[in-house]
C-alpha positions in Angstrom: -42.6 -5.3 44.3 -38.8 -5.6 44.0 -36.4 -6.3 46.8 -34.0 -3.4 47.5 -31.2 -6.0 47.8 -32.0 -7.5 44.4 -31.1 -6.3 40.9 -31.8 -7.7 37.5 -29.9 -7.3 34.2 -31.3 -7.3 30.7 -28.8 -9.2 28.6 -28.4 -9.7 24.9 -26.8 -13.1 24.3 -23.8 -13.2 22.0 -25.4 -15.5 19.5 -26.5 -14.0 16.1 -29.9 -15.7 15.5 -33.3 -14.0 15.0 -34.9 -16.4 17.6 -32.6 -15.0 20.2 -32.9 -11.4 19.2 -34.4 -10.2 22.5 -33.2 -9.5 26.0 -32.9 -12.3 28.6 -33.2 -11.3 32.3 -30.7 -12.5 34.9 -30.3 -11.7 38.6 -27.2 -9.8 39.5 -25.5 -11.4 42.6 -24.6 -9.0 45.4 -20.9 -9.6 44.9 -21.1 -8.2 41.3 -23.2 -5.1 42.0 -20.2 -2.7 41.5 -19.0 -4.5 38.3 -22.2 -5.2 36.4 -23.5 -2.1 34.6 -25.0 -1.3 31.2 -22.4 -2.2 28.6 -20.6 -4.9 30.7 -19.8 -8.2 29.1 -20.8 -11.1 31.3 -21.0 -14.9 31.3 -24.4 -16.4 32.1 -25.9 -20.0 32.2 -27.9 -20.2 29.0 -30.4 -22.8 27.7 -31.6 -26.0 29.2 -28.0 -27.3 29.7 -27.0 -24.0 31.4 -24.1 -23.7 28.9 -21.8 -20.8 29.9 -22.4 -18.1 27.3 -21.3 -14.6 26.9 -23.6 -11.6 26.6 -23.9 -7.8 26.8 -25.8 -6.0 29.7 -28.1 -3.4 28.1 -30.0 -2.3 31.2 -30.2 -2.7 35.0 -33.6 -3.0 36.7 -34.8 -3.1 40.3 -37.7 -5.4 39.5 -38.0 -8.6 37.5 -40.2 -9.0 34.5 -40.6 -12.7 35.0 -41.3 -15.1 37.8 -38.4 -14.9 40.3 -37.9 -18.7 40.5 -37.2 -18.9 36.8 -34.5 -16.2 36.7 -30.9 -17.5 36.7 -28.0 -15.7 38.1 -25.0 -14.0 36.3 -21.9 -16.2 36.7 -19.1 -13.6 36.3 -17.9 -10.5 34.5 -15.6 -10.8 31.5 -12.8 -8.6 32.7 -10.8 -9.3 29.5 -13.6 -8.1 27.3 -14.3 -4.5 26.0 -17.4 -3.0 27.5 -19.9 -1.0 25.6 -20.7 2.6 26.5 -24.4 3.4 27.0 -24.2 5.8 24.0 -23.1 2.9 21.8 -26.0 0.7 23.0 -28.3 3.5 21.8 -26.5 3.5 18.4 -26.8 -0.3 18.2 -30.5 -0.1 19.0 -31.0 2.5 16.3 -29.1 0.3 13.8 -31.3 -2.6 14.7 -34.6 -0.7 14.2 -33.4 1.3 11.1 -31.7 -1.5 9.1 -33.4 -4.6 10.3 -30.4 -6.3 11.9 -30.3 -8.3 15.1 -29.2 -6.5 18.2 -26.1 -8.5 18.6 -25.1 -7.8 15.0 -25.6 -4.1 15.7 -23.5 -4.3 18.9 -20.7 -6.1 17.0 -20.8 -3.2 14.5 -20.4 -0.5 17.0 -17.8 -2.5 18.9 -15.3 -3.8 16.2 -13.0 -5.5 18.7 -14.2 -7.9 21.5 -11.1 -8.6 23.5 -8.9 -6.1 25.3 -5.3 -6.3 23.9 -2.3 -5.6 26.0 -1.1 -2.1 25.1 2.4 -1.8 23.6 4.7 0.3 25.6 7.7 2.3 24.5 10.4 2.7 27.1 12.8 5.7 27.0 16.0 6.0 28.9 17.4 9.4 30.1 20.2 10.4 32.4 19.4 10.9 36.1 22.9 12.0 36.9 24.2 15.4 35.7 26.3 15.4 32.5 29.6 15.9 34.3 29.0 13.0 36.6 28.0 10.9 33.6 31.2 11.8 31.7 33.3 11.0 34.7 31.6 7.6 35.0 32.1 7.0 31.3 35.8 7.6 31.7 35.9 5.2 34.7 34.1 2.4 32.7 36.4 2.9 29.7 39.4 2.6 32.0 38.1 -0.6 33.5 37.2 -1.9 30.0 33.5 -2.2 30.7 32.9 -2.1 26.9 29.1 -2.6 26.8 28.4 -0.2 29.6 30.7 2.5 28.1 29.1 2.0 24.7 25.6 2.5 26.2 26.5 5.5 28.3 28.4 7.2 25.4 25.3 6.9 23.2 23.0 8.2 26.1 25.3 11.2 26.7 25.5 12.0 23.0 21.7 11.8 22.3 20.2 12.7 25.7 17.4 10.2 25.4 17.3 6.8 23.7 14.8 4.0 23.5 15.1 0.6 25.2 15.5 -1.0 21.7 18.5 1.3 20.9 20.1 0.3 24.2 19.5 -3.4 24.1 19.8 -4.1 20.3 22.0 -1.2 19.2 24.4 -1.2 22.1 24.1 -4.9 22.9 23.4 -3.9 26.5 21.2 -6.2 28.6 17.9 -4.9 30.0 18.7 -6.2 33.5 21.8 -4.0 33.5 19.8 -1.0 32.5 17.4 -1.6 35.3 20.3 -2.0 37.7 21.7 1.4 36.6 18.2 2.9 37.2 18.1 1.5 40.7 21.5 3.1 41.3 20.1 6.5 40.2 22.4 6.8 37.1 19.6 6.5 34.5 15.8 6.9 34.5 13.3 4.8 32.7 10.1 6.4 31.3 7.4 4.4 29.6 4.5 5.5 27.5 1.8 3.7 25.6 2.7 3.4 21.9 -0.4 2.9 19.8 -0.1 0.4 17.0 -0.3 2.4 13.7 -1.3 0.4 10.6 0.0 3.3 8.5 3.3 4.3 10.1 4.6 6.0 7.0 1.8 8.5 6.8 1.8 11.8 8.6 0.0 15.2 8.7 1.0 17.3 5.8 -1.3 20.2 4.8 -4.3 22.3 5.6 -6.0 21.3 2.4 -6.9 23.1 -0.8 -8.9 26.3 -0.7 -12.5 25.6 -1.6 -14.1 27.1 -4.7 -17.3 29.1 -4.6 -19.6 26.2 -4.9 -17.7 24.1 -2.4 -17.6 26.9 0.1 -21.3 27.4 -0.2 -21.9 23.8 0.8 -19.5 24.1 3.8 -21.1 27.4 4.9 -24.6 25.9 4.7 -23.6 22.9 6.8 -21.9 25.2 9.3 -24.9 27.4 9.7 -27.2 24.4 10.3 -24.8 22.8 12.7 -24.4 26.0 14.7 -28.2 26.3 14.9 -28.5 22.8 16.3 -30.0 21.4 13.1 -28.9 17.8 12.3 -29.9 17.0 8.8 -29.0 14.6 5.9 -27.0 16.1 3.0 -26.4 14.7 -0.5 -23.3 16.0 -2.2 -23.4 15.5 -5.9 -20.4 15.8 -8.2 -18.5 13.8 -10.8 -15.3 12.0 -10.1 -12.5 14.4 -9.4 -14.8 17.4 -8.8 -13.6 17.8 -5.2 -16.2 16.1 -3.1 -13.7 14.6 -0.7 -12.2 18.1 -0.1 -15.6 19.3 1.0 -16.0 16.3 3.3 -12.6 17.1 4.9 -13.6 20.7 5.3 -16.9 19.7 7.1 -15.0 17.3 9.3 -12.6 20.1 10.2 -15.5 22.3 11.3 -16.8 19.6 13.6 -13.4 18.8 15.1 -12.9 22.5 15.8 -15.9 22.3 18.2 -14.2 19.4 20.1 -16.6 16.9 18.7 -15.9 13.6 16.9 -16.7 12.4 13.4 -17.4 8.9 12.0 -16.7 8.5 8.3 -18.2 5.3 6.8 -16.5 4.1 3.6 -17.1 0.8 1.8 -14.0 -1.3 2.3 -13.6 -1.6 -1.4 -13.1 2.2 -1.5 -10.8 2.3 1.5 -7.7 2.6 -0.6 -4.3 3.7 0.5 -4.7 7.0 -1.3 -8.0 7.6 0.6 -6.5 7.0 3.9 -3.5 9.1 3.0 -5.7 12.1 2.3 -7.2 11.9 5.7 -3.8 11.4 7.4 -2.3 14.3 5.6 -5.2 16.6 6.8 -5.7 15.4 10.3 -2.5 13.4 11.2 -2.9 11.0 14.2 -6.3 12.5 15.1 -7.9 9.9 12.8 -8.4 6.2 13.7 -8.9 3.7 10.9 -10.8 0.5 11.5 -11.2 -2.1 8.8 -11.2 -5.9 8.5 -7.6 -6.2 7.4 -6.2 -4.7 10.6 -4.8 -6.8 13.4 -6.7 -7.2 16.7 -4.1 -5.0 18.3 -4.4 -2.3 15.8 -8.2 -2.3 16.1 -8.0 -2.3 19.9 -5.6 0.7 19.9 -7.9 2.5 17.5 -10.8 2.0 19.8 -8.8 3.2 22.8 -7.7 6.3 21.0 -11.3 7.1 20.0 -12.5 6.5 23.6 -9.7 8.7 25.0 -10.6 11.5 22.6 -7.1 11.9 21.8 7.5 20.9 13.0 10.3 22.7 12.2 11.0 23.3 8.5 14.4 23.6 6.7 14.6 25.0 3.2 17.8 24.6 1.2 18.9 26.2 -2.1 22.0 27.1 -4.1 21.6 30.8 -3.3 19.0 33.3 -2.2 17.7 33.8 -5.7 16.6 30.2 -6.0 14.8 30.0 -2.7 11.1 29.2 -2.9 8.1 28.9 -0.5 9.8 30.8 2.3 6.8 32.9 3.1 4.4 30.0 2.8 6.4 27.9 5.2 6.8 30.7 7.7 3.0 31.0 7.7 2.5 27.4 8.9 5.7 26.4 10.7 7.0 27.3 14.1 10.6 27.7 12.9 12.0 28.0 9.4 15.7 27.6 8.8 17.4 28.6 5.5 20.5 27.0 4.1 22.3 28.1 0.9 25.4 26.7 -0.7 27.1 30.1 -1.0 25.8 31.5 2.3 23.9 34.3 0.6 21.0 33.6 2.9 20.8 31.8 6.2 23.2 29.0 7.0 26.1 28.4 4.6 26.2 24.8 3.7 24.0 21.8 2.9 20.7 21.1 4.6 22.2 18.0 6.2 24.9 20.1 7.8 22.3 22.5 9.1 20.2 19.6 10.5 23.3 18.2 12.3 24.0 21.7 13.7 20.5 22.1 15.0 20.6 18.7 16.8 24.2 18.6 18.0 24.8 22.3 18.9 21.4 23.9 19.3 19.7 21.2 21.4 16.9 20.5 19.0 15.1 17.1 19.2 13.1 15.8 16.3 10.7 12.9 16.2 10.3 12.9 12.4 11.9 14.5 9.3 10.1 14.9 6.0 12.5 15.5 3.0 11.2 16.8 -0.3 13.5 17.9 -3.1 16.3 16.5 -5.4 16.9 12.8 -5.1 20.5 13.3 -4.0 19.5 15.6 -1.2 16.9 13.2 0.1 19.4 10.3 0.0 21.9 12.2 2.2 19.1 13.5 4.5 18.0 9.9 5.1 21.6 8.8 5.8 22.0 11.7 8.3 18.7 11.0 10.1 19.5 7.2 10.2 22.5 7.8 12.6 20.2 9.9 14.9 17.4 7.2 14.8 14.9 9.8 13.4 11.9 8.5 11.4 12.2 10.0 7.9 9.7 10.3 5.1 10.8 11.2 1.5 8.7 12.4 -1.4 9.8 10.8 -4.6 9.0 12.0 -8.1 6.4 10.4 -10.2 7.3 9.8 -13.9 4.7 8.8 -16.5 6.4 8.0 -19.8 3.1 6.8 -21.4 0.8 9.2 -19.6 -1.3 6.5 -18.1 0.8 5.4 -15.0 1.2 1.9 -16.4 4.7 2.2 -17.7 6.6 1.4 -14.6 9.1 4.2 -15.2 8.9 5.5 -11.6 9.3 2.1 -10.0 11.5 2.1 -7.0 12.8 -0.5 -4.5 11.6 0.2 -0.9 12.6 -2.3 1.8 13.6 -4.8 -0.9 10.2 -4.7 -2.6 9.3 -3.0 -5.8 7.0 -0.1 -5.4 5.5 2.5 -8.0 5.8 6.1 -7.0 2.7 7.1 -8.9 0.5 4.5 -7.3 2.1 3.5 -3.9 3.7 6.9 -3.2 5.0 9.4 -3.5 5.8 9.2 0.2 8.0 6.4 1.4 10.2 5.5 4.4 13.5 7.2 3.5 15.6 4.6 5.3 14.1 1.9 3.2 14.5 3.5 -0.3 17.3 2.3 -2.7 18.3 5.8 -3.8 21.2 4.7 -6.0 18.9 2.5 -8.1 16.3 5.2 -8.2 18.8 7.8 -9.4 20.2 5.4 -12.1 16.7 4.8 -13.3 15.9 8.6 -13.3 19.1 9.2 -15.3 17.9 7.0 -18.1 15.6 9.9 -19.3 18.1 12.7 -18.8 19.4 12.6 -22.4 15.9 12.7 -23.8 14.9 15.6 -21.5 18.0 17.6 -22.5 17.4 17.1 -26.2 13.7 18.1 -25.9 14.7 21.2 -23.8 17.3 22.2 -26.5 14.8 21.8 -29.3 12.3 24.0 -27.4 14.9 26.6 -26.9 15.8 26.7 -30.6 12.1 26.9 -31.6 11.7 29.8 -29.3 14.5 31.6 -31.2 12.9 31.0 -34.5 15.0 28.0 -35.7 13.3 25.0 -37.4 14.6 21.7 -38.6 13.8 21.3 -42.3 13.9 17.4 -42.2 11.7 17.2 -39.0 14.2 16.0 -36.4 12.7 18.4 -33.9 9.3 16.8 -33.9 
């Protein structure tokens, strides 16, 4: 019979060897009763030399399976390690039985990061004082030639909210001074966890392509089974480019709509940038990617996001007759603003002027801008957002001279490195793109394009070159 004051833990030792692929039982000291539970990572004396070794607790029992005198005691709990939820222990056990792995290998699979990483924090600074008091204080500091303080306060009044990096690096204003102003009730510091993102340039874009009849039949069949509680295995057959991934995305969307989570297993050789981009464009930051190339911090943040279960549009044109996609944008965006050069529809002026008006005069705050259109427009949008410190993504044009994507005609310099729009893009960080170089390269083909367009126009009118210059 077990003693009511004694507990025992079944532990898998963190050593990947078939001879050790079984549980070892240890006594839980009374001082650790509240800390040791299934999934905890603990240190125990192991082997004849009682070497301190780490292991996972997979079960807690009131009685011992072995002679009491031979059972050793748990030394301590690893407070820096990531614990395993009971559901994941069940998954690991399934993997062990189904695929012939050891239990510790299965646990490592369901727990891709061992150590807890310190979360990154993003600190924002806002005004505590009202705007009139702040402007009065700014005038006082300028009069007293407090240059750094005045520069900091001017930026804060202008933008309403700035990051700690903007204040310290942009304004050359020491952090200790910011904290002093916070203690005086002039400013307020707010911090929030900022997850490490291995793909910061990617963002949610679209709702996906409409499924064709065959694809929709697959999605409907899955939906019917899922709603009826049937959990089956499905094989989706199709040649490359037939739209299998779009079906996967649609099925994932159905499950997410029911507040559930989805695991997508892809061989790392297939985990290309383009594959990740398709998922990000569909689900945005709702996806967490884990692979071997990611840093420990990125993996740790991805696990935390999984555990936690966690845009305005401007259209610009020369005039109202050249506007496109207005209805489509209004169907998916909260606000759609029109800008035309001649003022025949919406705001009269360029999209950059409208963007400035929305931010400066209408109190709009944007975390990200996505610019799609003529190269010159994207260049000036990026220049405009840079002064506001707004992340900006631009969509550049692919250009295949030889029709294979191997010509390099659409190469572009991004952040000082050569990138290819047709392979690495088309989306890039707008603040890193060398637009002047890109426009010069694009202009190389303008003469050829104009000549081809002129020939096509003449052929449409019945003209033909007798010596074959229009071929």
